[in-house]
C-alpha positions in Angstrom: -62.4 -154.6 -20.4 -59.7 -152.0 -19.8 -58.3 -150.4 -22.9 -54.6 -149.8 -23.7 -53.5 -146.6 -25.5 -50.0 -145.9 -26.8 -48.5 -142.4 -26.6 -45.4 -141.8 -28.8 -43.4 -139.2 -30.5 -39.8 -138.5 -31.4 -37.2 -136.8 -29.1 -38.2 -133.2 -28.4 -41.8 -133.5 -29.6 -43.1 -133.0 -26.1 -44.8 -136.3 -25.4 -44.0 -136.0 -21.7 -46.0 -132.7 -21.6 -48.9 -134.5 -23.3 -48.6 -137.4 -20.8 -48.7 -134.9 -17.9 -51.9 -133.4 -19.2 -53.5 -136.9 -19.5 -52.4 -137.6 -15.9 -54.1 -134.3 -14.8 -57.3 -135.6 -16.5 -57.1 -138.7 -14.3 -55.6 -141.1 -16.9 -52.9 -143.4 -15.5 -49.7 -143.0 -17.6 -47.0 -145.7 -17.7 -43.5 -144.3 -18.4 -42.0 -147.2 -20.4 -38.5 -145.6 -20.4 -38.1 -145.4 -16.7 -39.8 -148.8 -16.2 -37.6 -150.4 -18.8 -34.5 -149.1 -17.0 -35.8 -150.5 -13.7 -36.6 -153.9 -15.3 -33.2 -154.1 -16.9 -31.7 -154.2 -13.4 -34.5 -156.1 -11.5 -35.9 -158.6 -14.0 -33.9 -161.8 -13.7 -34.8 -162.9 -17.2 -33.6 -159.7 -18.8 -30.4 -159.6 -16.7 -29.4 -163.2 -17.6 -30.4 -162.7 -21.3 -28.3 -159.5 -21.6 -25.3 -161.1 -19.9 -25.5 -164.0 -22.4 -25.9 -161.6 -25.3 -23.4 -158.9 -24.5 -21.2 -160.3 -21.7 -21.1 -160.4 -17.9 -19.4 -157.0 -17.8 -22.7 -155.3 -18.9 -23.6 -155.5 -15.2 -21.4 -154.4 -12.3 -22.7 -154.9 -8.7 -26.2 -155.5 -10.1 -26.1 -152.2 -12.0 -26.5 -152.0 -15.8 -23.3 -150.5 -17.3 -25.0 -148.1 -19.8 -21.9 -147.1 -21.6 -20.9 -150.7 -22.3 -24.5 -151.4 -23.4 -24.6 -148.3 -25.7 -21.2 -149.1 -27.3 -22.3 -152.7 -28.0 -25.6 -151.9 -29.6 -24.8 -148.5 -31.3 -22.7 -150.0 -34.0 -24.6 -153.3 -34.4 -28.2 -153.0 -35.5 -28.9 -156.7 -35.2 -27.7 -156.7 -31.6 -29.9 -153.7 -30.9 -32.9 -155.7 -32.3 -32.0 -158.7 -30.1 -31.9 -156.5 -27.0 -35.2 -155.0 -28.0 -36.7 -158.5 -28.5 -35.6 -159.3 -24.9 -36.7 -156.1 -23.2 -39.9 -155.1 -25.1 -42.0 -158.2 -24.2 -41.1 -157.9 -20.5 -42.0 -154.2 -20.5 -45.4 -155.1 -22.1 -46.0 -157.7 -19.4 -45.1 -155.2 -16.7 -47.4 -152.6 -18.3 -50.3 -155.1 -18.5 -49.9 -156.0 -14.8 -49.6 -152.3 -13.9 -52.6 -151.4 -16.0 -54.9 -154.0 -14.4 -54.2 -152.4 -11.0 -55.4 -149.0 -12.2 -59.0 -147.9 -11.7 -59.4 -146.0 -14.9 -61.2 -147.4 -17.9 -58.1 -146.9 -20.0 -54.4 -146.4 -19.4 -51.6 -144.9 -21.5 -48.2 -146.2 -22.2 -45.7 -143.4 -23.0 -43.1 -144.9 -25.3 -40.5 -143.7 -27.8 -40.2 -147.1 -29.4 -43.6 -148.0 -30.6 -43.0 -148.8 -34.3 -39.6 -150.4 -33.9 -41.3 -153.7 -33.2 -44.8 -155.1 -33.4 -45.7 -153.5 -30.0 -48.1 -151.1 -31.7 -50.4 -154.0 -32.6 -51.2 -154.7 -29.0 -52.8 -151.3 -28.4 -56.5 -150.3 -28.9 -55.4 -146.9 -30.2 -52.3 -144.8 -30.6 -51.5 -141.1 -30.2 -48.5 -139.5 -31.9 -47.1 -136.2 -30.8 -45.4 -134.2 -33.5 -43.4 -131.0 -33.7 -41.3 -129.2 -36.3 -37.7 -130.3 -36.3 -36.4 -126.8 -35.6 -38.5 -126.7 -32.4 -37.4 -130.2 -31.4 -33.8 -129.3 -31.8 -34.2 -126.1 -29.6 -36.0 -128.1 -26.9 -33.4 -130.8 -26.7 -30.5 -128.4 -26.8 -32.0 -126.5 -23.9 -32.9 -129.7 -21.9 -29.7 -131.6 -22.5 -27.2 -128.7 -22.9 -25.9 -130.1 -26.2 -25.1 -128.9 -29.7 -27.6 -129.0 -32.6 -25.8 -131.6 -34.7 -25.9 -134.2 -31.9 -29.7 -133.6 -31.6 -30.2 -133.9 -35.3 -28.3 -137.2 -35.2 -30.5 -138.4 -32.5 -33.7 -137.4 -34.4 -32.4 -139.2 -37.5 -31.6 -142.3 -35.5 -35.2 -142.7 -34.3 -37.9 -144.3 -36.4 -39.5 -142.2 -39.1 -42.1 -139.7 -38.0 -43.9 -140.4 -41.2 -44.4 -144.1 -40.3 -45.7 -143.1 -36.8 -48.1 -140.5 -38.2 -49.3 -143.0 -40.9 -50.2 -145.5 -38.2 -51.6 -143.1 -35.6 -55.2 -142.9 -34.5 -54.7 -139.4 -33.1 -52.1 -136.8 -33.9 -51.3 -134.0 -31.5 -49.2 -131.1 -32.9 -47.0 -129.6 -30.2 -45.4 -126.5 -31.7 -46.3 -124.7 -28.4 -49.8 -124.1 -29.7 -53.1 -125.2 -28.1 -51.8 -128.5 -26.8 -54.3 -128.7 -23.8 -57.3 -128.3 -26.1 -56.0 -131.0 -28.5 -55.4 -133.4 -25.6 -58.9 -132.7 -24.3 -60.3 -133.5 -27.7 -58.4 -136.8 -27.9 -59.4 -137.7 -24.4 -63.1 -137.1 -25.1 -62.9 -138.9 -28.4 -61.2 -141.9 -26.9 -63.8 -142.2 -24.2 -66.6 -142.0 -26.7 -65.1 -144.1 -29.4 -63.8 -147.0 -27.3 -66.9 -147.5 -25.3 -69.8 -146.6 -27.6 
């Protein structure tokens, strides 16, 4: 039976770099962020549910109005949780369907929002990518051309790194040091542990 592995980490930790290394090793990686964006415009259940929850104006000509959505959920945590409870299960179903069509023994879901719900319980193992906050801030500033305070606010808005690390099966430290060898170690351990 195919195994499902979660790959997570906060903004600026470099989980996309780790995901690319796994891809080079032949492991199919599902980008939950881009797939969720696609599903929020193509999945009829999500579209109708979000319209009911936020209002018809959250879509215009079939396109999700991200600013309207962000403004609605940013100041209302319970609304944000309701949106997640609509979107997350559909993303999981999409991932499962996608995963079954892959030829690898295991697949990876790259996701920033693993511990904000019970999603983590569905995986056979989880990998958390960590990095020092100062490095994370520099990376995001360079990538998004923004100021340090806005990056720090985004870091603080995400779930606790401590919670992710406490629940992780594997931790990859990505302070620009030996990431490839760490990924190789995790790759080999997963293959041995899950199928021994």
